[in-house]
KEVEXVO-872882 format. One record per residue: x, y, z of N, C-alpha, C in turn; residue in three letters. Coordinates in steps of 0.02 Angstrom, whole numbers, plus 50000, padded with zeros to 5 digits. Example, Ala and Ser with C-alpha at 12.3 -4.5 7.8 and 13.67 -1.06 7.14 Angstrom:
506604971650390506154977550390506604983550390Ala506424988850354506844994750357506455000250394Ser
REM end
This chain:
534095248144007533805253944038533365257743989Met533595258443925533205261843874532545258243862Ile532575251543859531975247643847531475248743903Met531705248943966531265250044023530925256844017Ile531305261943997531005268543992530475268743938Asn530575264943884530055264743832529425261543858Lys529505256343898528925253043927528555257843973Ile528935262044009528625266644056528155271644023Leu528265273143959527835277843924527115275343926Ile527025268743925526355265843924526115264043994His526475266244045526285264844114526255271544152Gln525845276044125525855282844150525715283444224Lys525185280144246525005280744317525555277944362Ser525895272544339526435269744378527025274544379Leu527155277844324527705282644320527585288444369Thr526965291044370526805296544415526925294544488Leu526745288344504526855285744572527595285744589Phe527985283344541528715282844552529025289844560Ile528795294544517529075301244521528915304444588Gln528305303044613528095306144676528505303544735Gln528625297044736528925294044796529685292944791Tyr529945293344730530665292344723531015298344692Phe530635303744677530925309844651531385308644591Asn531175303844548531525302444486532205299244496Arg532425298144557533085295344569533025287944584Ser532895283944532532795276844541533465273144540Leu533545268844588534155264844587534025258344549Asn534535254344542534485248244502533975243444530Leu533925242844597533455238144627532735240044609Ile532595246644614531915248844598531755247544525Val532235248944480532125247644409531985240144397Tyr532365236044432532275228744423531585226644445Thr531375228944505530705227244529530175229844483Leu530275235944457529795238944411529735234744347Leu530305232544321530305228544261529925222044272Phe530025218944330529665212644346528915213944349Ile528725219644380528015221244385527705222144316Leu528045225944273527785227144206527785220744165Ile528305216744172528335210444136527765205844156Ala527605205644221527055201344243526395203944216Ser526325210544211525715213444181525665211444108Arg526205211644071526195209844000526045202443993Ser526325198344037526205191144032525475189544044Tyr525185192944094524475191644109524045193244049Ala524225198244010523825200243954523915195743893Gln524335190643897524385185843842523765181443838Ser523375181343892522735177843894522225182643923Ser521595182243898521095187043918521015187343994Trp521045193344021520845194644089520455201144088Thr519935201644128519515207544128519875213644157Ala520385212644196520735218044230521135222144180Asp521015228844179521365233244133522015235944162Asn522155234344225522775236544256522795243744276Gly522235247244271522215254444289521655256044339Asn521415250844373520875251744420520195250444391Gly520165248444328519525246844296519555239644269Thr518965237144251518915230644219518455231344158Tyr518515226744111518085226544053517775219744046Thr517115219544041516745213344032516875210443962Asn516805203743954516615198844005517195197144051Pro517025194244110517555192144155518005187044122Leu517705182244086518075177244048517795177643977Phe518245177543927518005177643858517965170543831Tyr517815165943876517665159043856517075156743898Asp516795151143879516175148843909516225147943984Glu515765151244019515665150144091514945151744105Phe514515146744099513795147944102513505146344170Ser512905149044183512545147944246512985149344307Asp513315155044311513775156244367513405156844433Pro513735154644487513505156044554514115157844596Asp514025162544642514595165844674514435167344746Leu514925166344790514845168044861515465171644886Ile515375175144943515945178044979516005174545046Arg516625172845065516785170145131517345174445159Val517175178845205517675183645230517885188345175Gly518525188445159518785192645106518895188845041Asn518645182745037518765178544978518105177144942Asp518145176544876517575175044834517675168344799Phe517135164644791517165158144758516605157644707Tyr516775154644651516325154544593516315147644562Leu515735145344539515695139244500515165140144446Thr515145135344399514675135944344514565129244309Gly514135129244260513935123344223514505120444181Thr514555113844180515045110544136514735105044094Thr514085103844099513725098944058514075092144061Met514265089444002514525082643997515285082244003His515615088044013516345088244015516605086744085Ser517165083244088517475081644153518225082944151Val518525084944207518185085944271517685091544267Pro517165091244311516625095944308516585100344369Gly516185105544363516085110344417516735113544440Leu517045117744400517645121144422517505125844480Pro517965126244526517905130844583518465136044574Val518265142344566518735147744555518745152244616Leu519335155244629519425159544687519645166444664His519425171544701519625178444686519635182544750Ser520025187744749520025192644804519655199044785Lys519525200044719519245206444698518665205944649Asp518405199944636517855198644591518035199444517Leu518635201744503518835202844433519335197644410Val519835196344450520355191444433520215184844469Asn520175179544430519985173044457520495167744438Trp520555162644480520995157044466520655150644488Lys520655145544444520355139244462520785135744515Val520455133444569520825130144623520635122844630Ile520085120744600519895113744603519315112544555Ser519155106144545518535104044514518175099644565Tyr517525101044575517165097244627517015090144606Ala516965088944540516775082244516517295079744467Met517615074044483518135071544440517865067744380Asp517275064344388516965060744333516245059144352Arg515855057044302515165054844315515165047644339Phe514755046444389514675039744416513955037244407Arg513615040244358512935038144343512925033844279Gln512435034444236512305029944181512855029344129Gly512775024144087513265022744035513315027943981Gly512815032443977512845037743926513435042343936Glu513695042743997514265047044011514925043943988Phe514895037743963515495034243940515525033743864Asn515035036443829515005036043755515035028743732Leu514635024543763514625017443746513915015143730Gln513885009643691513255006443676512755011243643Asp513015015743602512585020343567512265025643610Gly512515026643671512245031643716512735037443726Lys512465043443730512885049343742512525054143788Glu512885058943815512605063643864512745070843845Ala512815072243779512945079143759512385083743784Tyr512585088743823512105093443850511685090743907Gly511805084643928511385081343978511745080344044Gln512305083544054512705082144114512485086344174Gly512975089544205512855093144267512815100544252Ile512305103844280512195110844260511845114844315Trp511875121544306511565126444352511725125044425Ala512365125244445512535123644514512415129544561Pro512365127944625512315132944678512885131644727Cys513295136644740513845135844788513675139644852Ile513795136544909513645139544974514185137645025Arg514205141545080514665140245136514265140745200Tyr514345135745243513975135745307514365131945360His514525135445414514845132445472515465128245454Glu515905131345415516545128245399516535123445341Gly515965122445308515915117745252515685121345190Ile516015119845134515805122345068515345117145036Phe514825119545004514335115244971514245117444899Tyr514165112644854513925113944786513345109244773Ile512775112144756512175108344740512055109044665Phe511935103344632511825103644560511445097444537Ser511105098044481510705092644454511075089244397Asn511055082644394511265078844336510645076444300Val510565078444238509955076644202509815069144206Asn509205067544225508945060744229509235056644287Lys509665059844328509965056144383509905059644450His509575065344451509415068444514509925073344541Gly509775075844602510175080944634510825078044661Leu511375081744650512025079944676512245085344725Gln512555083244781512825087944829513555086344840Ile513985091344834514695090544843514895094744904Phe515295091844948515495095245009516255095045017Thr516535100245048517255100545061517385105445117Ala517875104045158518075108845210518555113945181Ser518855112345124519305116945090519075117445017Asn518965123444991518715124044922519205121444870Pro519835120644890520325117644845520265110044843Ala519795107244881519685100044882520065096644937Gly519955090044945519515085844903518775086944918Pro518355085444867517635086044873517325079044878Trp516805078544920516435072344928515755073144895Lys515545068044858514915068444821514365064444856Gln513775067444861513175064144888512635064344834His512335058744820511805058644769511125057744801Gln510665062244783509975061844807509515060444748Leu508965057444761508465056444709508025062544704Lys507665063044648507225068744638507525073744592Gly507125076344546507365081044496507265088144520His507735090344561507735097144588508235101144547Ile507985105344502508425108744455508335116344460Tyr508825120044431508835127344434508735129544507Asp509135126644551509015127444622509485132544654Leu509285134844713509705138944755509565137144827Ser510055138044871510005135444940510115141044990Val509735140745044509815145345099509845141445164Leu510385142345202510445139445269510165144545319Phe509685142345360509395147045408509085143245466Glu509295145245527509005142545589508995134945590Asn509545131945569509595124645571509245121145515Gly508955124845468508615121845411508985123245347Lys508885118845298509185119745232508605120345182Ile508485126545161507945127845113508215127545042Tyr507835124444997508015124044927507455127244886Val507625132444848507155135544801507315132844732Val506805130944695506925128044629506315128944585Tyr506395127144521505835127244474505895132744422Gly505475132244371505455136944315504745139644310Val504675146244312504015149244308503635148644373Gly503495142544394503205141044459503785139444507Glu503885143744555504465143144600504245139544664Ile504625134344681504455130144738504995130544792Lys504795128344851505245128044909505195121044939Leu505775118044954505795111544986506375111745036Ile506335107445087506865107345138507275100945132Glu507935101745140508395096045143508495093945216Leu508585087545226508755085145292509465087445309Lys509595089145371510265091745390510835087045374Pro510695080345373511235075645357511295074345282Asp510925078145241510935077645168510695070945141Leu510325067245182510105060545161509485060745118Ser509155066345114508545066945074508155073145092Gly507535073445068507115079245079506635077945137Phe506465083245171505985082845226505295081645196Val504985076245217504325074445191503815079945206Glu503405081445154502885086445162503115093545160Gly503765094745145504015101645146503975105145078Ser503805101445026503795104244958503165108444948Asp503255114844931502675119144918502845124544869Arg502335127244835502415132844788502435139344827Val502945143444814502995149944848502865155844801Ile502975154744734502805159844684502425156344629Ile501775157344624501385153944572501575156444502Pro501405152544453501505154744384501125161244372Arg501385165044324501055171344308501335177344344Gly501905176444378502215182044414502885184144382Asn502955182544317503535184744278504195182044303Ala504175176244334504795172944356504965167444307Met505625166444295505845161544247506245155944277Gly506905155644260507325150044280507975152544308Glu508365147944337509025149744363508985153644428Gly508715150644481508575154144543509205155344585Asn509195161044621509705162744670509345165944729His509385162844788509025165544846509515168444897Ile509295174044929509705177344980509235180045035Tyr509505180745095509165184345147509575190545163Lys509265196445153509625202745159509195207445201Ile509475209645257509125214445301508425212045318Asn508375205645334507735202945357507245201045303Gly507415202245239506965200545185507285195145141Lys506855191545105507085186145061507045188644989Tyr507585187444952507625189544882507785183444839Tyr507435182944783507575177644734507665180944666Ile508245179844634508345182244566508305176244519Thr508045177444459508085172444406507965175844339Asn507995171844285507965174644218507305172944185Ala507035177844147506415176744111506465180344043Asp506545176443990506565179143922507105184543915Asn507705183143939508255187743930508265193543979Gly507815193544028507835198644080508045195344146Arg508285199544191508445197144258507905199544305Leu507525194844332506975196444376507195195944449Gln506815199144493506945198644565506275198544601Cys506235193944649505645193444693505865194644765Ala505415197644805505595198744875504975197744919Arg505115195744981504575194545029504845195145100Ala504415196445147504605196745217504645189745248Ala504305184945215504295178045238504545173545182Asn504935168445197505225164345144504685160845103Ile504095159745132503555156545095503115161645058Glu503285168045062502905173045026502385176445069Gly501965180745039501915181944967502495186344941Pro502675185044876503225188644845502965193844795Tyr503305199544793503205204344740503815203944694Glu503735205544631504285204644583504395210944542Thr505005211744518505175217244472505755215044429Thr505905219144378506485217944334507075222044361Val507655218844369508235222444394508785223344341Val508715219844285509175220944229508815218944165Ser508875223244113508535221744050508895225243992Ala508845222243935509085225043871509845225543865Lys510215223443918510935224443916511295219043876Glu511465220543814511855215943772512565218343762Thr512705224643782513365227643771513575227143698Met513085227643653513235227543582513415220743556Gly513105215543584513235208643562512625206143524Thr512735203743464512185201343422512115193743428Thr511535191343409511445184243398511885182143340Leu512135176043343512565173543289512215168143248Gly512605163543221512345158043182512085152643229Trp511535149443209511215144243249511105138043206Leu511285132243233511145125843199510405124343207Thr510075123143151509355121943151509175114943174Asn508585114443204508295107843222508765103543264Asn509125106743308509585103143351509405104843423Met509105099943458508855101143525509165096343574Trp509065097843637509385094043690509255086543685Leu508635084643669508465077543667508485074543597Asp508725078343548508755075643480509345070943473Ser509295066543424509825061643412510455065243387Ala511025062643406511655065443384511725064243308Leu511845069543269511865068543196512475064543175Pro512395060243125512945056343098513425060943060Ala514025058343048514525062443013514295064542944Ala513875060342911513645061942844512975065442843Asn512745067742902512095071142906512145078142876Ala511655080042838511615086742810511295091442861Arg511685096042886511445100742936511375107642906Leu510915111442932510815118342908510915123142966Ser511125129142949511225134442998510885140742975Met510685144843022510355151143008510735156843042Thr510835162143004511115168143034510545172143064Arg510555172943129510005176343164510055183943156Gln509505187243165509475194443157509935198043206Ser510295203143181510735206843226510365212343264Asp509705212743255509315217743291508935214743350Gln508875208143352508485204943404508895203843467Leu508575204443525508905202943588508985195443597Phe508455191643584508485184443595508675182943667Gly509135178143675509375176243742510035179643759Ser510225184743721510865187943734510885192043798Val510375196243813510455200843870510625197343935Pro510945201043980511145198344045510555194744078Met510685188544099510165184644131510485179344175His510055175844211510265170044252510865171744297Gln510745176644342511285178744386511035180444455Gly511505182844496511335184444565511755190244590Gly511805190944656512145196644686512605194244743Ile513095198444760513555196944814513775203544845Val513905203444911514115209544944514855209344959Asp515145215344969515835216144989515865217645064Leu516445216645095516505218345166516335225545181Pro516435230145133516305237245145515575239145133Asn515155234245115514445235745104514245236645032Gly514725237044985514555237344915514215230844893Glu513805231444840513495225444811513665225144737Trp513745219044714513925217844643513485212244616Trp513355212644552512955207544519513355203544470Gly513175197244463513485192944413512935189744372Phe513065188444309512565185644265512915182744204Ser512525179544161512825176844100512515180244040Met512875179843984512655182643921512865177943865Met512425176643819512585172143763513025175843713Asp513615173043700514105176243657514245171943595Phe513715170543557513795167143493514175160543501Arg514645159143455514965152543454515465151543510Ala515635156843548516085155843605515715152843664Val515055153243663514655150543717514385155843763Gly514175153743822513875158343871514405160843919Arg514465167443925515005170443962514735173944025Thr515195175644071515015178544136515195185944138Thr514735189844166514825197144170514755199544242Phe515085205044257515075208144323514785215144318Leu514305216644363513955223144361513945226244430Ser514035232844435513895236244498513155235944512Pro512975235444576512275235244597512105241544636Val511535244444619511275250344655510615248544687Thr510575249344753509945247944788509495254144783Trp508885252944762508395258344754507715255744776Lys507415259044825506755257044850506755249744872Asp507325247544899507375240644924507485235344872Gly507655237344809507785232544755508515233044733Trp508845227444719509545227544696509585227944620Pro509585234044594509615235044522510335234344497Phe510415230644443511055230644408511145237444375Phe511735240344382511865246844352512035252044404Gly512105258244381512325263744423511775269044426Ile511795273144478511285278244489511195282344425Glu510565283344406510405286944344510355282644283Gly510535276244290510495271644232510365264544256Asn509845263744297509705257344327509475252244275Leu509685246044285509495240644239509975239644183Gly510435244344172510945243644121511635243644154Arg512105240244124512765239344155513315241944110Ser513815245144138514385247244097514815241244076Pro515095241744017515565236543996516235237444031Arg516445243644039517055245244076516855249344137Thr517105247344196516925251044257517485250244307Trp517425253744363517925253544416517885246944454Phe518465244144469518485237844504518175238444574Lys517915232944600517645233044669518175235444719Pro517935238944769518375241844819518515236844875Asn519045232944865519225227844914519895229444945Val520045226245001520655227845038521285225645001Ala521265219744970521855217044936521665214444867Gln521635218944817521455216644750521985212044721Pro521765207444679522225202844645522585206444589Asp523155203644569523495206044509523125203244449Arg523185206444390522865203744330523095196644316Pro522625192144307522795185244293522225181844256Gln522395176844216521905172744181521695167044227Ala521085164344217520825159244264521145152444258Pro521405150644198521665143944188522365144144158Tyr522715138644165523305137444125523085133844062Lys523205136744005522945134043942523495130443902Arg524095133343898524635130143862524865123943900Asn525075118943863525275112643896525795109043853Asp526405108143881526905104143846526905096943870Asn526435095243913526305088343935526895085143971Phe527315089244002527885086444039527765086544115Asp527175088744136526995088744208526625082244224Ala526565080544287526205074344305525455074744296Pro525195080844283524475081544272524365086344214Gln523765086244186523585090644131523505097744155Leu523595102544109523475109544126522745110544147Ala522625115644187521975116344221521395117644174Ser521525119944113520975121444067520685115344033Ala521035109644034520805103743998520205100544030Trp519735098243988519185094044010519085088443959Gln518925082543984518775076943939518055077543913Trp517965075243852517295074843823516975068243847Asn516515068643896516245062743931516805059643974His516655054244008517145051044051517725048244010Asn518345049144033518905046043998518975038644017Pro519305034943973519515028043989520225028744015Val520315028344080520955030244111521545026044088Asp521415019844070521965015444048522185016843977Ser521815021243941521955022343870522235029243855Lys522515032443906522885038643894523435039243946Trp523985042343927524545043443973524905049943957Gln525215052744008525705058044000526395054744007Leu526775054843953527405051143953527915054543908Lys528495055943937529045058643897528895065343865Gly528525069543899528355076043870527835075743816Gly527425070643816526905070143765526275067243797Ser525715068543764525065065543782524935059743734Leu524845053843762524675048043720523925046643725Arg523605046543667522905044543663522865038143622Leu522645032743655522565026343621521895026243584His521885023543525521275023643485520805018043506Thr520175020043513519625015343527519115016043470Leu518725010843457518265011243401517725016643410Pro517585020243357517065025443357516815026443286Ala516175028243280515905029143212516065036043183Lys516225040843225516455047343200516735051443258Asp516915057543244517265061943291516875062843356Phe516215063943353515835065243414515765059043458Leu515905053143431515865046943470516555044543493Trp517075048343477517745046343497517835047243572Ala518065042043605518185042343676518885045243690Arg518965047743750519605050843770519785056843726Asn519285060643706519415066943672519515072343725Thr520065076043719520255081043769520105087943741Leu519735092043779519495098343752519695104343795Thr519735110143762519775116643795519275121243762Gln519005125843802518535130743775518885135343725Arg518535136943671518775142143627518735148843663Gly519245153043654519295159343690519225165143640Val518785169743655518695175543613519125181343636Gly519125186743597518805187443532519105182843479Pro519755181343485520085176843438520565172343477Glu520625166143455521135161743484521365156743432Ser521975154443441522295150143391522645144443428Glu522405138443417522695132443449523175129043401Ala523765127343426524265123843385524535117943426Thr524625112243392524875106343426525295102243377Val525785098743404526205094243364525955087143373Glu525855083743317525585076843318526085072143287Leu526225066743324526635061243298526175055143291Asn526045053143230525595047543217525955041043199Gly526585040543216526975034743197526695028243225Gln526395028643284526145022543316525405021243300Gln525115024943254524425023543233524415017143193Leu523855013643196523765007443158523225008443105Lys523145003443063522675003943007521975006043031Asp521705011243000521045013743017521035018843073Gly521605020343102521645025443155521625032443125Asp521295036943160521295044143145521455047843209Ile521885052943203522045057143261522155064243236Ala521975069143278522085075943257521815081143304Gly521685087043276521445092943312520765094843283Leu520265095443325519585096743301519285103043330Gly518775105443296518335110643320517685107143342Leu517615106043407517035102243431516425106743435Met515935105043395515305108743391514835104343350Asn514245106643336513795103143291513535108243241Ile513765108143179514235103443149514955104743173Pro515385099743160516075100043183516545099943122Tyr517185101043136517705100443084518345098343118Ala518785094943080519415092943109519955092043055Trp520575091943077521145090243034521575085143072Ile521905080843034522325075843068522635070943020Gly522845065343048523185060043010522745053843010Ile522675050842951522335044342944522855039142923Leu522875033642960523305028042941522895023342897Arg523095022642834522745018542785523235013142761Asp523185007242791523665001942775524355004042798Gly524815004342750525505006142766525655013542751Asn525155017342731525285024342714524915028942763Arg525155035142765524855040342806524545045642760Tyr523945047742777523605053042741523465058842788Leu523565064942763523305070742798522575071642776Phe522135072742825521425073542808521125079442845Arg520695083142809520265088242840519545086342825Met519125086842877518415085242867517995090942895Phe517525093342854517045098642873516355095642870Asp516045094442928515395091142929514855095442896Gln514875101942905514365106342876514365106042800Tyr514955106342771514995106142698515045099042671Gln515075094142717515155087142697515735086442648Gln516315088742672516885089242628517495086142660Lys517825081642623518465078742642519015081642598Asn519585083142627520175084742587520735080242611Ile521005076142565521545071442581522175073442545Asp522735072842580523385074042550523875068742575Lys524255065642529524755060842553525325064342588Pro525585061342641526165064142677526675058542686Ile527295060342686527825055442691528035054142763Thr527875058842808528065058142878527445058642922Ser527385054542973526815055043018526875060543070Pro527395064643066527475070243112527215076543078Arg526765080043111526435085643079526215090543133Ile526135096843113525895102143158525205104243135Tyr524745104743181524055106343165523855112843200Leu523435116743166523235123243194522505124543178Arg522145127343227521455129443219521385136543245Ala521155140943203521065148043222520315149543224Phe520085152843278519385154643284519295162143295Gly518875165143254518665172043264517955171543291Asn517875172543356517235171343388516785177443388Phe517015183043360516575188743347516205187843282Asp516525184543234516215183443169515985176243158Asp516055172043209515835165043205516155161343146Asp516815161743143517155158643086517835155943109Ile518065150643077518705147543095519075145543033Ala519725144043042520145141742987520625136443013Gln520685130942975521145125542992521755125842947Leu522335123942974522945124042935523425118842964Ser523955117442926524455112542948525145114542925Tyr525645111442954526335112842937526745106442944Ser527245105742902527695100042907528315101642947Leu528455108142957529055110042993528915114243056Asp528285115743069528115119743127528215127143118Gly528405129243058528535136343045528065139142992Lys528025135742936527605138142881526965134042880Thr526395137542891525755134042894525355135442831Phe525025130242807524615130742746523885129842765Glu523465134642744522755134042756522465128242717Lys521965125042747521645119242716520905120542708Val520665120142647519955120942635519705127942647Gly519045128542645518725134942657518695136442732Asp518495142542748518385144242817517805140142845Ser517815139042910517315134942944516815139442979Ile516175138242967515665142043001515555139243072Arg515575143643122515485141643192514805143743217Leu514375139143236513715140943263513675140043338Pro513115142043366512905139743432512325134943419Phe512235130043462511695125243452511425123043519Gln510815120443517510445118843578510445111343593Leu510965107843569511065100843587511555100443646Lys512145103343638512645103043692512605109143738Thr512305114643714512285120943751512995123343770Phe513475121443730514165123643740514405127343679Gln514915131443688515235134743632515725130043598Gly516055132743547516555128843510517155127343554Thr517395121143549517975119043588518525116243542Arg519145117743561519715114543529519785107543559Phe519915102543517519895095643541520475091643512Ala520835088043555521325083043534520995076243536Leu521035072543481520645066343477521045060843441Phe520825054743452521105048843417520585043343421Ala520425040143365519955034543366520085030043306Tyr519775024143308519855019243254519195018543216Asn519245018443150518655018343107518445011343086Thr518815006143108518674999343085518424994843141Lys518164997943194517834994043246518294990243292Gly518914992343298519384988843340519824993743378Thr520174991343428520684995543459521304995643415Glu521605001443410522185002143366522815003843404Gly523175008743377523805010843409523685016943452Gly524165021643450524075027743489524385033643452Tyr524135039543469524405045843443524775049443500Ala525295053143481525665057043530525615064443513Gln525375068343561525305075543552525825079043596Phe526125084343569526615088243606526485095643596Lys526675099543647526715106843643526075110043618Asn525545109243656524925112643641524975119943663Phe524845124643618524855131743635524205135043612Thr523985139643652523395143543634523575150943635Leu523575154043577523735161143572523095165143565Lys523095170943597522515175443596522735182243570Glu522685183443505522965189543475522695196043503Pro522085196043528521775202243552521725202743628Leu522075198243663522035198243736522335204443767Ala522885206943739523205212843766522845219043740Asp522475222243784522055227943764522365234643781Arg523015234743794523345241043815523265246443762Ala523255244543698523205249543645522485251543630Lys522005248443665521305249943652521065256343686Asn521495259343727521345265843758521895270643735Leu521755274943685522275279043653522455285243693Pro522745284143752522925289743795523445294243763Leu523345300843771523805305843745523895305543669Asp523395302843636523405302543563522825306543534Gln522905308443472522385312143436521985307243394Val521325307643399520905302843364520325306343329Ile520015302643283519365304443257518855299443285Thr518225301543290517685297243313517145297043259Leu517025291043233516535290143181515955286043207Thr515355288843204514765285343231514585279443185Asn514505273543214514345267643174513645268043143Leu513205272043172512515272343148512455275743081Ala512815281343072512755285143009513405286342973Asp513955283443001514625284142972514845291442966Arg514585295643010514785302743010515245304043069Arg515755308043057516235309643110515935314643159Gln516135313843223515935318743273516315325243260Ala515945330743263516205337243243516195342043302Trp516775344843318516815349943371516605356643340Ala515965357943339515695363943309515955370143346Asn516255374943311516515380943344515985384643384Pro515335383343371514805386643410514745383643480His515105378043493515135375443561514745369143575Gly514565365343522514185359143531514525353543492Met514445347343518514675341543480514125339543432Leu514285339343368513775338443316513965332643270Cys513465329843234513625325143180513935329143122Pro514495326843099514845330443046514775327042980Gly515315326942943515305323942876515405316442881Arg515315313142824515465306042820516215305142826Ser516405299042843517105297742856517545299742798Phe518095303042813518585304942762519275304442793Ser519775302142755520445301542783520795308342789Pro520495313542762520815320042764520835322742836Glu521375326342851521435329342917521045335942918Lys520625336642968520255342742979520245343943054Asp520525349343077520615350443148519965350443187Ile519405351943152518755352043186518495345143203Asn518815339943178518605333043190519115329143231Tyr519585332743260520125329443297520065330743372Leu520185325443411520135325943485520735322443516Phe520985325543568521525322343606521225318943668Arg521425312543679521185308743735521665309843793Val521435312743847521845314543904521715309743962Leu522255307343991522215302544047522065306344111Asp521515304344144521345307244208521365302144264Arg521685296444251521805291444302521225286644312Gly521395280344329520895275144344520395274244288Gln520625274644226520185273444170519775279444148Gly519805284844186519435290944168519815294844116Lys519445297844069519765301744016519375308244007Val519715313143978519405319243952519595319843879Ala519155322743840519285323543768519305331043752Leu519865333143725519975340143709519975341143633Gln519565345743609519545347143537520175350843516Ala520465348643461521085351743439520975358643407Leu520345360243391520225366843361520195372443412Asn520325370843475520345375943527519685377643558Gly519155374143539518485375743566518385373143637Ser518815368443660518775366343729518705358843739Gly518485357043799518405350143819517675348043810Phe517575341743788516895338943786516645338743858Leu516075341943870515825342743938515065342043939Thr514815338143987514105337343997513875342744045Ile513375346744024513205352644063512545352044101Thr512175346644090511535345944126511375338644136Ser510915337344182510715330444195510075328644158Met509645333344148508995331944117508975333944044Gly508385333844016508285335343945508785331643902Leu509175335243862509625331643817510295330143848Ser510455332943906511125332143935511645333243881Ala511595339243850511985340543790512735340543802Asp513095338843749513825338343751514095344943722Val514375348943766514625355443745515395355443745Arg515665360743717516385361843716516525367843761Leu516855366443817516985371343869517735372443876Ile517925378843882518635380443885518985377443946Lys518655377644003518955375044064518655368244080Glu519095363544096518875356744113518515356644180Glu517955353044184517565352544245517425345144259Thr517045343844314516855336944329516435333944274Ala516075338144238515665335844182516065333744121Gly516725334844124517165333144068517445326044073Ser517265322444126517555315844137517115310344108Leu517445305544074517105299844045517495293444063Phe517145287844064517465281344067517455278443997Val518035277343970518105274643902517875267343902Trp517375265843862517105259043857517425255543798Gln517855250643813518205247043761517745241843730Asp517525243143669517085238543633517485233943586Met518155234343590518615230143552518605231943477Leu519125229843443519195230743371519105238043349Arg519395242643389519385249643370518715253043379Gly518305250443424517655253543438517605255243512Gln517195260343528517135262543597516465265843608Cys516295266843672515755271143694516035275843746Met515705281443757515915286243807515385286743861Leu515555284543922515105284643979515235290844021Leu514755295344023514825301544061514775300144135Ser515245302744174515225302044246514775307244279Leu514485311644238513995316444264513285313444261Lys513125310144206512455307344198512435299844208Thr513025296544208513075289244209512725286044149Asn512695289944096512415287544033512915288843977Arg512735286743917513215286643862513085292443814Phe513625294643782513585299743730513315296443667Val512815299743636512535296943575512055301743543Gly511765299543487511265303443451510795298743414Leu510225301343394509765297543352509955298843280Asp510195293743244510445294943176509895296843127Pro509265296143146508705297543100508445304643106His508645308343157508345314943167508815320643152Thr509475319243147509945324643136510085328743198Gly509895326243257509995329843319510725330143338Glu510885334343386511555334943412511685329343463Leu512305328743483512485323643532512235325443602Tyr512065320243640511875321143709512145315243749Ser512115315743815512375310443859511815307643901Ala511265305743868510695303043904510485296243877Asp510945292743845510795286243815510955280643864Trp510485276043877510605270843928511105265543906Pro511175264443842511635259243818511535258343743Gly511845253143717511795251943645511355245943630Thr511165245243567510785239543543511265234143519Leu511015228143506511465222743486511905224443425Pro511625227843374512025229043314512455235343318Asn512425238943373512845244843386512705250643339Arg512135250643306511985255843256511425260443278Lys511395261643343510875266043370511135273043385Asp511775274243372512055280843381512495281743441Gly512645276343477513045276943539513745273943533Thr513895270443480514545267143473514935270443417Val515575271743432516025275043384516575270243364Phe516805271043303517465268343285517955274043293Ser518535272543320519025277843330519665276243293Trp520005281343272520615280443234521125285743254Gln521735283443267522265288043285522495291843224Val522595298343233522815302743178523485305643198Val523985304943156524635307843169524605315443160Asn524855319043211524825326343209525325329043158Glu
REM end
């Protein structure tokens, strides 16, 4: 009972509910149900979920790769799919009731049935060349996914139930970056980059209607790639991405003429470009293990391809509209974001009134009838004792089904000949999850044969791995870092070993380690640099692998108890309710000062000394809303005007202008979004001006005056 009461301290809104309806007289049944509810909330936060549990969500929806998203609503249900490139099963189908919490319910494609490059045979590979930019639709009881396979044409998947099974139809013709609209018995397909075209599909999906292909938006109209078409209130809308912006075109007729505008721009939410592998392109040759690769750290001031792009819109039953898009998140890959949509002059702008084109990182969840509970989209941990793999696993290219098994609580990977890690068949992967994640697995290499290697890898270009090498009658522990061209070998007496890979995807860095007892882990080698690269167009993946280095089939490796820990997934402490804090501006390292004259000002440089003029109490106002009260008695931070500077004053009595939505920027950083201006509190660090609440958002490096580091101060 004491433990439950301690938990309740951190569940303030739930406690208030209980006090109101049960008058503090809780019986044992209610306590038990409450404990289950809180326990399920804590469990959900062991893996990243956007849901904050207080009526708000924090972007990204998934802190792992989910690129080129497309989303539809069918009744009260939402369905989402995205790009999977060369990984299988492909085209995950996720379901949600509230647009925030998602769960994978099927994969539309179990494997590639096209060329030999998808099998990693005969010197052919399909890295970055698989299936991408899908469009999901629902029409007259049938779900459809349309997507292109590079060099093999348009694929159409159909199902009466989104949970599957799915049937695949292959069409010829390179129709890419497409979107589909069913209307009046016709199936319209919008596609193309820059020059946007329209073509019609035959109703039986057997091919395209001859003579129907035409240009509807000529080049030179600021349209890019990744099309999404909708018909809304009698007009046709097409969204796509152009140089990191989200464009929108509209017309009264599907064939045009179209006018265009920008509906989202500059929104990086403080995300910088990371490290990039040089001279690595989609059609370039796969580098050999001994290839010398170079990487460049990109400027933290440039937008590049980071800002929200390549997205679309969806409506709720109550008439609300929401936007979805992707954002490049360094070595974790391309992630999916959710934005409120505000219609203005007939255009669907991402953002909220007063701040169109920019999106909050933390905002109120969509208003739906039955919101989901906080949950992660996939099952990631796997002890391999079920008849199928956990839902997060994907094979690197097509697997050889006869060369892997789930048996006796372990995964068996039989070794096949390969020249290096990237050519190893039957490699099983999971996306790296940010901000940080740590994969651990137990490996038994007793059945490996001469020349076999098996282990845990960081799949990227360049890559790194740790594992066991069977050399004649002896076993060696080996770590290989392709970027540094470095091997580390250690003799081991037992082929049973524990392997671990830790990734910090905010700093693009990883660390490999191993253990002989599963308790004490020893780091191996230097830290590993994690880049993004334009060969696979994927982020870093954890990979279980086994292959033979001597050109023959060998033995097999047994993997057990794969776990993925996410140290920063539980964000409950990232909102310091009822605590006293200091706020230090990242731009000038000066603390926010509650000036007794009644204004929020830039104060001194950071100091650990306690000064009541620099202390603020964060007060919970429900549903993620907070008020900040100065401890020096000058009052509440309050926005007093909409125009000019929208200055931040200190007012004795709390008003509607005193409410903010706390923007969790992670790692002890935040922004304050005023609910009076729908803009952020900030200042220009170069002018010495006072704080105001008229800033649209932050820049990639967060040093423009709108982002604070916060620190709890003991009273």
